[in-house]
N, C-alpha and C positions, 0 to 999 in steps of 0.2 A: 504494500500500500504506500509506504514511504517513497519507494522508487517511482511509482506512478505519479504520486503527488509532486515529486521533484522534476518531472518532465516539464520543460519550459512551456509547452502548449497547455498542459493541464494546470500548472500553477498560475499562468497568466489568465487563463479562462476563469479559474476560481476567483482571482482578483477582480476581474471585470464583473462577475456575478455578485461578488460580495459588495463591491462599490454600488452597483445598481440596487441591490437589496437595501443597503444602508440609506441610500438616497431616497428610495421609495418610502421607507419607514419615516424618514425625516420630513418628507413632503406631505404625507397623508396620515394624520393622527388616528383616523379610524383603523387604517391598515396596521398602524404601529401596535395598537392594542391586540389585534388578531395575531400578528407576528410574534409579539411578546408571549402570548398565551401558547402558541404553537412551539416556540422555543423552549418554554418551561416544560411543556409536555414531552418534547423530544429528549430533554435532559433527564427527566424522570425515568422515561423508558430506557434510555441508554444506561443509566446507573443501575437500574433493576436488572437489565439484561447482562451487564458486565459482571455483577455479583453472582448471577446464576451460571454463567458460561465459564467463569474463571476456573472452577475445578475440572471441568471437561477439557479445557484447553491445556491445563497442566498435565493431564493424562495423555493427551494427544501431541504433546510437545515434539517428540522425535519425528512424527509424521508431518506436522506443520513445518518443521525446519526443512525437511526434505522437499516438501511442496514449494516452500519459499525459495529454495535454491534453484529448482527447475523454473519457477516463475521468473526469477531474477535473470537467469540465462536467456529465457524467452524474450523478456523485455529488452535486454541488451541487443539481441538480434533484431528485434522489431525496430529499435532506435536506429540501428545501422541501415535498415532497409527503408525506413520512412523518416528522412531527415526533417520533415515538416514538424515532427514532434519536438524538435529542438528550437522551434521558432515561437515567439509570442503571438497571441491572437491578433494583436494590432498589426504586426508585420504581415501575417497571413492575409488579413483583410486588405491591407494596402497593396500587397502583391497581386491579389485577385482582382482588385479594381483596376490596377495597371494593366494586367493581362487582358481583361475584358475591354478596356478602352482601346488597347492596341488592336485587338481583333475587330472591334467595331470600326476603327479607322481603316483597317485593311479591307473590310467589306465595303465601306463607303468608297474607297479608292477604286476597288474593283468594279463597283456598280457605275461610278461616274466615268470610268474609262471604257 
């Protein structure tokens, strides 16, 4: 999970979503109340789940470690094959806009000639 969260694309996307969420809560007082209640409920569920799951995870630790190792290797290979994962969301959006603009310009030039 940490390795996925540290991918530039994932961490920047989380930042964008977090900023939008905070801005929305700040701008809309009624939504803030709903969001605060949802956050409190999510925290309670997470805490209850963590305390129940902890003994099971301790028993499964060797299996979890092996799965973690395979997942880590898979993510490394995925990162090599998909360099887009190492770019922030803003750069991907900018690159996409630039590519689309370039293609549209090419089409316009082809049609006009």
